[in-house]
N, C-alpha and C positions, 0 to 999 in steps of 0.2 A: 503493500500499499505508499509506503513511505517512497520508495522507489518511483512509481507510479506517479504520486504529487510532484517529485522532484524534475520528471520528465515534463509534466505538465506545464510546472511552472518555467522550466527551460526553452519549451516551445513558445511559450506566452512571449517569454524576453526576446526569443529570435524573432517573430513577429513583429512585435513593435518596433527592434532596430531595424528591421530590413525596411519595414512601413515609413519610418523616418528616415531612410535612406542614409542611415548611418552605416559605417565598417566595423567590423569586429575588432579590428584593431585599435581602431579611433575611440569607441563605446569602451574598451578596456583600459585605455591611456585617461580616459576621463573620470573613471571611478577608480584610477590606479591601483589597477591589478594587472597581472600577465595576461596577453592573450590567449595563453594555453588555458587557463584557470578559467577564463571568462568562456571560453569555447566548452569545457568539462561542464560548467554551470547548463549552457543551454542543451548540452546532449544529455542532462539531466545524470551525470556520474558523479557530481559534485553538489556540496551542501549549496542552497541559497546565500546570497550577498549580505553582508551585515547591514543593520540600519543606517548606518552612515554611507554605506556604498549604494545602497536604494536610493537615498535622498539623492545621491549624487546622479545616479543612472534618470530617475524622474526629473532633474534640472537638465541634464543633458539631453536628453529625448524629446523634452517639453511635451511632457504627457499631462493630459488633460483629466479631469477631477476624476472620471471614470476609468480611464485607463491606470492613473495612480493608484485607486483603492482597490481594482482586481489585481494588479501590482502586488500591494502589499498581503491583500487576502491569501493570494496563491503562496507568497514567501512564506507567511506563515502555516499553511497546510504543509506545505514543503519540509517543513523543520520539525514539523509535530510527528510522533507516533503514537504513544498513546498518552501525551501530553495536552494539555488545554490548547486552543487554537485561537489566539491574539493576534490578529495583524499588526505587525510592528509599532505602525503610527498612532495605532491605538493604544499600544502597551505604553508608548513613549508619552502620549498627553495624561496617559491614567497617572504614570509615574510622575508626571511634573507637576499636576493639579489633585491634590488629595480630595478635594470634594467631589472628585468624579467617583471616586471608591465609596464615599460616605453614601453619595445617592445611589449607587446600585445597592450597597448594602440595605441602607434604609428601605428602598423597593422591595427587596426580598422580604424584610420583616415584616412589613405591612401587607405583603401579597400584592402589590399594585402589578398591574396585568397590563395587556397590549391597550387597553382602551386609554389609559393614564399617559402610557409611553406615547400614543400616537398624538396625544393631545400636545404635551410637551415637543415632542416632533416637529410638528406643525406651528409653534411658536417660535421655534426656532428657523425654519424653513421661511415663514413669514419676514424675519428678521435678515436673513441670506437675501432675500429678495429674487 
């Protein structure tokens, strides 16, 4: 399963890179890894990139919001075996903002469900525009 997820992640990264017209060598250089390692990730033979390298990849390829979220989600899935799957951008945000963890725990304690979360999401989406 983990290998399948790594392969899916690698194929997604390759498709993004090619769709943006970037060479493997230029992309590897931009995220400060060897072309060999980058190739191994694209082929699903090596683990995904670190959080910092994922951020560099997003910037270098000028990914839109949907592409970025998919990249982070797939990276999280490719990292896990029986671990909890949390996209790296979300994990970074939670670690830097303790109130997010507090909100999640309070939600669990009070039994907040989809309806309550949807109200919250709709409010945030309205602010975003």
